[in-house]
PATIMI-298019 format. One record per residue (C-alpha): residue in one letter; x, y, z. Coordinates in Angstrom, 2 decimals, decimal comma, always signed. Layout:
N
> a; X; Y; Z .
...
% end
This chain:
343
> x; +17,76; -16,63; +23,50 .
> x; +17,85; -13,44; +21,47 .
> x; +15,21; -10,88; +22,25 .
> x; +13,90; -7,80; +20,50 .
> x; +15,13; -5,64; +23,37 .
> x; +18,70; -6,86; +22,78 .
> x; +18,62; -6,76; +18,96 .
> x; +19,85; -3,59; +17,23 .
> x; +17,42; -2,02; +14,79 .
> x; +18,39; -0,01; +11,72 .
> x; +16,62; +1,96; +8,99 .
> x; +16,53; +1,20; +5,25 .
> x; +15,58; +4,22; +3,16 .
> x; +14,81; +4,42; -0,57 .
> x; +14,09; +8,17; -0,39 .
> x; +10,52; +7,55; -1,52 .
> x; +7,89; +10,13; -2,31 .
> x; +4,13; +9,67; -2,64 .
> x; +1,88; +10,31; -5,60 .
> x; +1,62; +14,06; -5,91 .
> x; +4,85; +14,51; -3,94 .
> x; +8,19; +15,80; -5,14 .
> x; +11,81; +14,65; -5,05 .
> x; +12,58; +17,57; -2,75 .
> x; +9,87; +16,18; -0,45 .
> x; +11,65; +12,81; -0,47 .
> x; +14,96; +14,30; +0,60 .
> x; +13,35; +16,39; +3,33 .
> x; +11,63; +13,28; +4,65 .
> x; +14,90; +11,34; +4,60 .
> x; +16,61; +14,09; +6,59 .
> x; +13,83; +14,21; +9,18 .
> x; +13,68; +10,43; +9,40 .
> x; +17,44; +10,13; +9,90 .
> x; +17,37; +12,76; +12,64 .
> x; +14,46; +10,97; +14,28 .
> x; +16,17; +7,59; +13,95 .
> x; +19,20; +9,00; +15,72 .
> x; +17,07; +10,27; +18,61 .
> x; +15,09; +7,04; +18,84 .
> x; +18,17; +4,83; +19,12 .
> x; +18,46; +3,17; +15,71 .
> x; +21,88; +1,71; +15,01 .
> x; +22,42; +2,67; +11,38 .
> x; +20,69; +4,43; +8,49 .
> x; +21,19; +2,90; +5,07 .
> x; +20,25; +4,25; +1,66 .
> x; +19,50; +1,87; -1,24 .
> x; +20,61; +2,47; -4,82 .
> x; +17,80; +2,38; -7,40 .
> x; +17,50; +3,97; -10,83 .
> x; +14,65; +5,05; -13,08 .
> x; +11,97; +4,08; -10,57 .
> x; +9,02; +6,43; -10,14 .
> x; +8,66; +7,35; -6,50 .
> x; +12,23; +6,45; -5,54 .
> x; +14,87; +9,20; -5,36 .
> x; +17,92; +7,32; -4,04 .
> x; +19,81; +7,03; -7,34 .
> x; +22,80; +9,13; -6,25 .
> x; +23,32; +7,00; -3,17 .
> x; +26,65; +8,41; -2,00 .
> x; +25,46; +11,99; -2,41 .
> x; +22,40; +11,23; -0,30 .
> x; +24,56; +9,47; +2,30 .
> x; +26,64; +12,64; +2,60 .
> x; +23,52; +14,77; +2,98 .
> x; +22,18; +12,53; +5,74 .
> x; +25,56; +12,39; +7,50 .
> x; +25,81; +16,18; +7,43 .
> x; +22,46; +16,49; +9,21 .
> x; +23,08; +13,88; +11,92 .
> x; +25,81; +13,39; +14,49 .
> x; +26,22; +9,83; +15,70 .
> x; +24,10; +7,31; +13,80 .
> x; +26,00; +5,17; +11,30 .
> x; +25,29; +6,03; +7,65 .
> x; +25,61; +3,44; +4,91 .
> x; +24,63; +2,10; +1,53 .
> x; +22,07; -0,65; +1,45 .
> x; +23,53; -0,98; -0,98 .
> x; +25,71; +0,35; -3,72 .
> x; +25,20; -1,88; -6,76 .
> x; +28,86; -2,38; -7,56 .
> x; +28,48; -3,58; -11,17 .
> x; +27,10; -0,11; -11,97 .
> x; +30,34; +1,58; -10,89 .
> x; +34,10; +1,50; -11,25 .
> x; +35,51; +0,13; -7,97 .
> x; +38,08; +2,93; -7,79 .
> x; +35,34; +5,57; -7,91 .
> x; +33,41; +3,84; -5,12 .
> x; +36,59; +3,65; -3,01 .
> x; +37,23; +7,37; -3,51 .
> x; +33,64; +8,31; -2,71 .
> x; +33,47; +6,20; +0,44 .
> x; +36,95; +7,37; +1,42 .
> x; +35,71; +10,94; +1,14 .
> x; +32,66; +10,25; +3,31 .
> x; +34,70; +8,42; +5,95 .
> x; +37,22; +11,27; +6,03 .
> x; +34,40; +13,78; +6,57 .
> x; +32,53; +11,60; +9,09 .
> x; +35,11; +9,35; +10,77 .
> x; +33,84; +6,10; +12,20 .
> x; +30,28; +6,52; +10,92 .
> x; +30,25; +5,11; +7,38 .
> x; +29,19; +1,61; +6,25 .
> x; +29,58; +0,25; +2,74 .
> x; +26,98; -2,32; +1,71 .
> x; +27,56; -3,89; -1,71 .
> x; +25,09; -5,63; -4,00 .
> x; +25,38; -7,13; -7,46 .
> x; +21,88; -6,49; -8,83 .
> x; +21,40; -3,55; -11,20 .
> x; +18,75; -1,85; -9,08 .
> x; +16,79; -1,05; -12,22 .
> x; +15,43; -2,37; -15,53 .
> x; +17,66; -3,86; -18,30 .
> x; +17,58; -0,78; -20,55 .
> x; +18,59; +1,55; -17,73 .
> x; +21,24; -0,95; -16,66 .
> x; +22,86; -0,70; -20,09 .
> x; +22,86; +3,09; -19,82 .
> x; +24,47; +2,90; -16,39 .
> x; +27,16; +0,42; -17,37 .
> x; +28,20; +1,93; -20,68 .
> x; +31,99; +1,74; -20,86 .
> x; +32,35; -0,65; -17,92 .
> x; +33,97; -4,02; -18,56 .
> x; +31,46; -6,27; -16,81 .
> x; +33,81; -8,14; -14,47 .
> x; +32,38; -10,71; -12,10 .
> x; +31,13; -9,33; -8,80 .
> x; +33,73; -11,15; -6,71 .
> x; +36,51; -9,69; -8,86 .
> x; +35,06; -6,20; -8,48 .
> x; +34,78; -6,58; -4,70 .
> x; +38,39; -7,76; -4,46 .
> x; +39,56; -4,75; -6,46 .
> x; +37,51; -2,37; -4,32 .
> x; +38,84; -3,84; -1,08 .
> x; +42,40; -3,53; -2,36 .
> x; +41,98; +0,25; -2,64 .
> x; +41,16; +0,42; +1,08 .
> x; +44,41; -1,31; +2,02 .
> x; +47,33; +0,84; +3,22 .
> x; +49,24; +2,33; +0,33 .
> x; +52,13; +0,19; -0,93 .
> x; +55,46; +1,54; -2,19 .
> x; +55,31; +1,98; -5,94 .
> x; +51,53; +1,43; -6,10 .
> x; +50,45; +2,86; -9,44 .
> x; +46,71; +3,29; -8,84 .
> x; +45,59; +4,64; -5,47 .
> x; +42,31; +5,76; -3,95 .
> x; +42,90; +9,29; -2,66 .
> x; +41,03; +9,49; -0,35 .
> x; +40,35; +5,87; +0,47 .
> x; +43,71; +4,16; +0,98 .
> x; +44,17; +2,98; +4,54 .
> x; +40,66; +3,72; +5,77 .
> x; +38,69; +1,18; +7,79 .
> x; +35,07; +1,06; +6,67 .
> x; +32,87; -1,97; +7,41 .
> x; +32,07; -3,65; +4,09 .
> x; +28,87; -5,67; +3,98 .
> x; +27,65; -8,11; +1,35 .
> x; +23,99; -7,71; +0,47 .
> x; +21,91; -10,32; -1,24 .
> x; +18,64; -12,12; -1,80 .
> x; +20,07; -15,39; -3,07 .
> x; +22,15; -18,35; -1,94 .
> x; +25,12; -17,17; -4,02 .
> x; +25,49; -14,07; -1,89 .
> x; +25,52; -16,20; +1,27 .
> x; +28,35; -18,36; -0,04 .
> x; +30,32; -15,28; -1,08 .
> x; +29,87; -13,30; +2,14 .
> x; +30,95; -16,34; +4,14 .
> x; +33,99; -16,97; +1,95 .
> x; +35,40; -13,47; +2,44 .
> x; +34,43; -13,16; +6,10 .
> x; +32,18; -10,12; +5,89 .
> x; +28,86; -9,25; +7,53 .
> x; +25,81; -10,29; +5,55 .
> x; +22,54; -8,42; +5,01 .
> x; +19,66; -10,33; +3,43 .
> x; +17,05; -8,42; +1,41 .
> x; +14,09; -10,25; +2,90 .
> x; +12,09; -7,03; +2,94 .
> x; +11,23; -7,80; -0,71 .
> x; +12,61; -11,28; -1,49 .
> x; +12,30; -13,55; +1,56 .
> x; +12,12; -16,88; -0,24 .
> x; +15,71; -18,04; +0,37 .
> x; +16,20; -16,29; +3,70 .
> x; +16,55; -19,22; +6,09 .
> x; +18,63; -21,37; +3,74 .
> x; +20,91; -18,44; +2,93 .
> x; +21,51; -17,70; +6,61 .
> x; +22,28; -21,36; +7,30 .
> x; +24,81; -21,43; +4,46 .
> x; +26,46; -18,22; +5,58 .
> x; +26,85; -19,38; +9,17 .
> x; +28,04; -22,87; +8,24 .
> x; +30,63; -21,69; +5,72 .
> x; +31,81; -18,49; +7,42 .
> x; +35,58; -18,01; +7,42 .
> x; +36,84; -15,57; +10,02 .
> x; +38,73; -12,58; +8,67 .
> x; +40,69; -9,74; +10,22 .
> x; +37,54; -7,64; +9,82 .
> x; +35,08; -10,10; +11,38 .
> x; +35,71; -12,98; +13,77 .
> x; +32,23; -14,53; +13,70 .
> x; +29,19; -14,44; +11,40 .
> x; +27,00; -11,35; +11,63 .
> x; +23,60; -11,23; +9,98 .
> x; +21,19; -8,37; +9,39 .
> x; +17,69; -9,25; +8,17 .
> x; +15,51; -6,86; +6,15 .
> x; +11,97; -6,50; +7,50 .
> x; +9,11; -4,58; +5,85 .
> x; +6,98; -3,06; +8,58 .
> x; +4,25; -0,56; +9,32 .
> x; +3,46; +0,36; +12,90 .
> x; +0,70; +2,65; +14,14 .
> x; -1,21; +3,31; +17,33 .
> x; -3,73; +0,55; +16,58 .
> x; -3,86; -2,60; +14,46 .
> x; -6,69; -1,16; +12,38 .
> x; -4,84; +2,05; +11,55 .
> x; -1,67; +0,16; +10,67 .
> x; -3,56; -2,22; +8,37 .
> x; -5,11; +0,76; +6,58 .
> x; -1,80; +2,60; +6,15 .
> x; -0,01; -0,56; +4,99 .
> x; -2,22; -0,76; +1,90 .
> x; +0,05; +1,87; +0,33 .
> x; +2,99; -0,55; +0,56 .
> x; +0,84; -3,40; -0,76 .
> x; -0,20; -1,31; -3,76 .
> x; +3,42; -0,46; -4,55 .
> x; +4,38; -4,14; -4,60 .
> x; +1,29; -4,85; -6,69 .
> x; +2,56; -2,29; -9,19 .
> x; +5,87; -4,15; -9,39 .
> x; +4,04; -7,40; -10,12 .
> x; +1,94; -5,68; -12,78 .
> x; +5,03; -3,94; -14,21 .
> x; +3,30; -0,62; -13,55 .
> x; +5,54; +1,06; -11,01 .
> x; +4,31; +4,32; -9,59 .
> x; +5,02; +6,59; -6,67 .
> x; +3,53; +5,47; -3,37 .
> x; -0,29; +5,60; -3,66 .
> x; -2,67; +6,68; -0,90 .
> x; -4,07; +3,95; +1,35 .
> x; -7,40; +2,31; +0,56 .
> x; -10,08; +0,81; +2,77 .
> x; -10,32; -2,49; +0,91 .
> x; -7,48; -4,07; -1,06 .
> x; -9,84; -6,69; -2,49 .
> x; -11,18; -3,95; -4,74 .
> x; -7,64; -3,37; -6,05 .
> x; -6,07; -6,80; -6,51 .
> x; -7,21; -10,21; -7,71 .
> x; -6,89; -13,30; -5,49 .
> x; -3,84; -14,39; -7,48 .
> x; -2,21; -10,99; -7,14 .
> x; -2,89; -11,01; -3,43 .
> x; -1,00; -14,29; -3,10 .
> x; +1,87; -12,95; -5,22 .
> x; +2,20; -9,85; -3,04 .
> x; +1,98; -11,99; +0,11 .
> x; +4,84; -14,15; -1,17 .
> x; +7,05; -11,12; -1,81 .
> x; +6,12; -9,59; +1,57 .
> x; +6,06; -12,73; +3,69 .
> x; +7,92; -11,02; +6,52 .
> x; +5,65; -7,96; +6,54 .
> x; +4,94; -6,78; +10,08 .
> x; +1,82; -4,65; +10,45 .
> x; -0,02; -3,56; +13,56 .
> x; -0,15; -1,67; +16,78 .
> x; +2,63; -1,92; +19,36 .
> x; +1,74; -5,32; +20,83 .
> x; +1,31; -7,09; +17,50 .
> x; +4,45; -5,55; +16,02 .
> x; +6,51; -6,51; +19,08 .
> x; +5,30; -10,11; +18,88 .
> x; +5,92; -10,40; +15,15 .
> x; +9,40; -8,91; +15,30 .
> x; +10,27; -11,34; +18,08 .
> x; +9,01; -14,21; +15,91 .
> x; +11,37; -13,12; +13,12 .
> x; +14,28; -12,98; +15,54 .
> x; +13,39; -16,43; +16,87 .
> x; +13,22; -17,89; +13,35 .
> x; +16,36; -16,23; +11,96 .
> x; +18,51; -15,61; +15,05 .
> x; +19,35; -12,32; +13,36 .
> x; +22,04; -10,18; +14,95 .
> x; +20,28; -7,06; +13,69 .
> x; +17,07; -6,10; +11,88 .
> x; +16,89; -3,37; +9,25 .
> x; +13,41; -1,94; +8,92 .
> x; +11,86; -0,77; +5,65 .
> x; +8,73; +1,20; +6,56 .
> x; +6,81; +3,50; +4,26 .
> x; +3,56; +5,41; +4,41 .
> x; +1,73; +7,87; +2,21 .
> x; +2,31; +10,80; +4,56 .
> x; +5,60; +11,84; +6,10 .
> x; +4,00; +11,99; +9,53 .
> x; +2,77; +8,40; +9,40 .
> x; +6,11; +7,13; +8,15 .
> x; +8,09; +8,82; +10,89 .
> x; +5,54; +7,71; +13,47 .
> x; +5,92; +4,09; +12,32 .
> x; +9,67; +4,15; +12,96 .
> x; +9,21; +5,91; +16,28 .
> x; +6,68; +3,33; +17,49 .
> x; +8,98; +0,46; +16,48 .
> x; +11,86; +2,03; +18,39 .
> x; +9,74; +2,50; +21,49 .
> x; +8,50; -1,09; +21,23 .
> x; +12,09; -2,29; +21,27 .
> x; +13,43; -0,34; +24,17 .
> x; +10,66; +1,68; +25,80 .
> x; +11,51; +5,21; +26,77 .
> x; +14,75; +4,17; +28,47 .
> x; +16,47; +3,63; +25,13 .
> x; +15,18; +6,77; +23,45 .
> x; +18,13; +9,11; +23,21 .
> x; +17,15; +12,68; +23,81 .
> x; +19,79; +14,32; +21,69 .
> x; +19,26; +16,95; +19,08 .
> x; +20,41; +16,52; +15,50 .
> x; +21,85; +19,50; +13,64 .
> x; +19,14; +21,13; +11,58 .
> x; +19,15; +22,18; +7,95 .
% end
């Protein structure tokens, strides 16, 4: 039986900033969160690619990964993910090759096929790209990481010959089939689209083909969460996350709003159900409730790892949420008392 104590936890960061905040504030928070995550024992710190979204500053994903890696020492740094159709595979190979050369053994590459934005911005991002199928793009990208061959005309310098874990990200059944077919670890975006989670995991495990990179299936499940000292405080702080998802449903996306005492004054009954559907895995509460709910997710999914997406209106509450979750998992014995390099 898998337990929370034995399950690695990781951080998913969108470099968010609250209403009235700044992009500089977002990057400072990401740095402090990554340094805290390293001390608290998190396994990896992933940054998600999004474009033209108010309140989200993670558009230049690889640049932000480098910034975070420069200000930490041991925690793995990755993309959760890079939306490959927005980029030339050679450029991604060179960028990740650069990061891995600067920070050996610490870089993950998570790949997704969604645009990470609206259709108009997608067209701006992909101007001049040929629009190959995702599986073709992934195959090309992986080829650049292979050892250089004699007479090879196009090479990733840096990039050729490096060994970086490549993950497939998804929120659909297609991604499960694909990750299984190429024998790569699979991360499911259930922090915002949990509907196909269990079926996708079943497909991935049933169809998994071992590869030289991965002998057995490995699954990481996205979990939206907000932890605080008490259930009541956590429920209050979580209303900021609910309002952000409500904005997505209303097509009125804004930076993270302040928490409110009563969400019923903000959403309609139908909107409440729509948000609940998108956030079905949401874990909110004090330490005991959060521990129980995370264990329920592990029991249901048999996840090998959980990646936590936690946000709050203030930097202090956001960092505190991640710290509480880490202490729930391992108590003080797993909290690593090491200092991260400062800015």
